[in-house]
C-alpha positions as CSV (number, residue, x, y, z in Angstrom):
1,M,-58.8,136.0,-101.9
2,F,-57.7,137.3,-98.6
3,I,-59.6,140.6,-99.2
4,Y,-62.8,138.7,-100.3
5,E,-62.5,136.6,-97.0
6,R,-62.3,140.1,-95.0
7,L,-65.3,141.5,-96.6
8,R,-67.7,138.4,-96.8
9,P,-69.0,138.7,-93.3
10,T,-69.8,142.5,-94.1
11,G,-71.6,141.7,-97.1
12,M,-73.6,138.8,-95.1
13,L,-74.2,141.4,-92.6
14,F,-75.5,143.9,-95.2
15,G,-77.8,141.2,-96.9
16,L,-79.3,140.3,-93.8
17,A,-80.1,143.9,-92.6
18,L,-81.6,144.8,-96.2
19,I,-83.9,141.6,-95.8
20,I,-85.1,142.6,-92.4
21,I,-85.9,146.1,-93.5
22,G,-87.7,144.7,-96.5
23,I,-89.6,142.4,-94.3
24,I,-90.5,145.3,-92.0
25,F,-91.4,147.4,-95.0
26,I,-93.6,144.8,-96.4
27,A,-95.3,143.7,-93.1
28,F,-95.9,147.4,-91.7
29,P,-96.4,149.7,-94.6
30,S,-98.8,152.3,-93.0
31,L,-96.7,152.3,-89.8
32,I,-93.5,153.0,-92.0
33,A,-95.6,155.6,-93.7
34,Q,-96.6,157.3,-90.4
35,F,-93.0,157.2,-89.0
36,L,-91.8,159.0,-92.2
37,A,-94.7,161.6,-92.0
38,V,-93.5,162.2,-88.2
39,I,-89.9,162.7,-89.3
40,V,-91.2,165.3,-91.8
41,G,-93.0,167.2,-89.0
42,A,-90.1,167.0,-86.9
43,I,-87.7,168.4,-89.7
44,I,-90.3,171.2,-90.3
45,V,-90.5,172.0,-86.6
46,L,-86.7,172.1,-86.3
47,Y,-86.5,174.2,-89.6
48,G,-88.9,176.6,-88.1
49,L,-87.0,176.9,-84.7
50,F,-84.0,177.6,-86.7
51,R,-85.5,180.4,-88.7
52,M,-86.8,181.9,-85.6
53,I,-83.4,181.7,-83.9
54,T,-81.5,183.1,-86.9
55,V,-83.9,186.0,-87.1
56,L,-83.7,186.7,-83.3
57,N,-79.8,186.4,-83.2
58,S,-79.7,188.9,-86.3
59,W,-82.4,191.2,-85.1
60,P,-80.7,194.4,-85.6
61,Y,-79.3,193.8,-88.8
62,L,-82.2,192.3,-90.7
63,P,-84.3,194.7,-92.8
64,N,-87.4,192.4,-92.9
65,R,-87.0,191.0,-89.5
66,I,-91.0,190.9,-88.8
67,P,-92.0,189.0,-92.0
68,L,-89.1,186.6,-91.4
69,L,-89.9,185.8,-87.8
70,I,-93.7,185.4,-88.7
71,V,-92.5,182.7,-91.3
72,G,-90.2,181.1,-88.9
73,I,-93.2,180.8,-86.4
74,M,-95.8,179.5,-88.9
75,L,-93.3,176.9,-90.0
76,F,-92.6,175.9,-86.3
77,I,-96.6,175.8,-85.8
78,A,-97.3,173.9,-88.9
79,G,-94.4,171.3,-88.1
80,I,-96.1,170.9,-84.7
81,V,-99.7,170.0,-86.5
82,L,-97.8,167.8,-89.0
83,L,-95.8,166.0,-86.2
84,F,-98.8,165.1,-84.2
85,N,-101.1,164.3,-87.0
86,P,-99.0,162.0,-89.5
87,D,-102.0,161.2,-91.7
88,L,-102.6,164.8,-92.4
89,T,-98.8,165.0,-93.5
90,I,-99.4,161.9,-95.7
91,S,-102.6,163.3,-97.1
92,I,-100.8,166.8,-98.0
93,A,-98.0,165.1,-99.5
94,G,-100.4,163.1,-101.5
95,M,-102.2,166.1,-102.7
96,I,-99.3,167.9,-103.6
97,I,-98.1,164.5,-105.7
98,G,-101.3,164.0,-107.1
99,I,-101.9,167.8,-108.2
100,F,-98.5,167.6,-109.7
101,A,-99.2,164.4,-111.8
102,V,-102.7,166.1,-113.0
103,L,-100.5,168.9,-114.1
104,M,-98.3,166.4,-115.8
105,A,-101.1,164.8,-117.4
106,T,-102.7,168.1,-118.6
107,D,-99.2,168.8,-120.3
108,R,-99.0,165.6,-122.0
109,F,-102.7,166.0,-123.3
110,I,-101.8,169.6,-124.6
111,T,-98.3,168.4,-126.1
112,A,-100.1,165.5,-127.9
113,N,-102.9,168.0,-129.3
114,R,-100.0,170.3,-130.5
115,L,-98.2,167.4,-132.3
116,K,-101.2,165.9,-133.7
117,G,-100.7,165.0,-137.5
118,Q,-96.8,165.6,-137.1
119,I,-96.0,162.4,-135.3
120,N,-97.6,159.5,-133.5
121,V,-99.0,161.0,-130.2
122,W,-100.6,157.8,-128.9
123,P,-97.3,157.4,-126.4
124,T,-97.9,160.7,-125.5
125,V,-101.6,160.3,-124.7
126,I,-100.9,157.1,-122.8
127,S,-98.4,158.9,-120.7
128,G,-100.9,161.7,-120.0
129,I,-103.5,158.7,-119.1
130,I,-101.0,157.3,-116.6
131,H,-100.1,160.6,-115.0
132,L,-103.9,161.4,-114.7
133,I,-104.9,158.2,-113.1
134,F,-101.9,158.2,-110.9
135,G,-102.6,161.8,-110.0
136,L,-106.3,161.0,-109.1
137,V,-105.8,158.0,-106.9
138,M,-103.0,159.9,-105.1
139,I,-105.5,162.7,-104.5
140,Y,-108.4,160.3,-103.6
141,S,-106.2,158.1,-101.2
142,A,-102.9,159.2,-100.7
143,I,-102.1,156.9,-97.6
144,V,-103.1,153.7,-99.4
145,V,-100.8,154.8,-102.4
146,F,-98.2,155.5,-100.1
147,S,-98.5,152.1,-98.4
148,V,-98.4,150.3,-101.9
149,I,-95.2,152.1,-102.7
150,I,-93.5,151.1,-99.3
151,V,-94.5,147.4,-99.9
152,L,-92.8,147.8,-103.5
153,I,-89.9,149.4,-101.8
154,G,-89.7,146.5,-99.1
155,I,-90.0,144.0,-102.0
156,Y,-87.1,145.5,-103.7
157,L,-85.3,145.6,-100.2
158,L,-85.8,141.8,-99.7
159,V,-84.7,140.9,-103.0
160,A,-81.7,142.9,-102.8
161,G,-80.7,141.3,-99.4
162,I,-81.1,137.8,-100.9
163,M,-79.1,138.7,-103.8
164,F,-76.4,140.1,-101.3
165,L,-76.5,136.9,-99.4
166,L,-76.1,135.0,-102.3
167,S,-73.1,137.2,-103.7
168,A,-71.2,137.0,-100.4
169,T,-71.9,133.2,-99.5
170,Y,-72.5,131.2,-102.8
171,F,-71.4,133.5,-105.9
172,R,-68.6,134.9,-104.2
173,D,-68.7,138.0,-106.2
174,F,-69.2,140.3,-103.4
């Protein structure tokens, strides 16, 4: 009982934090998506800068130093562009995910065609249709899809926070 009483405030604080974060995700999904896009841009800027510094520090020893430096510079420039254009970052990420989903749909349809007559292929076809619809919607409107995903994450965080609070206060199973 002593250990539970010491951990209970931590569980309550964690539950409240999850609830607050969940509410923020639900209330401001496009702002969260843009914030995450800015973080991606900043990471690419830092990585490009790191690559440039690494190449310059090892300049005399690197056999392919010019192409490596160009890659670092290109990453740095791409990161700057993405950093100041979060909608572009979201759109590019959505395009990549959408193309991947369409490729997965193609794989499912080819697999269903190959296995036709051997097994029930309807689950494979349905999987392909789901991949295709998701991929096309993601390619068409990545910002909206990411916003929906962020709202779903927010709902989960809200429910998890409530469960943490209930576990710490009412159920006493934290």
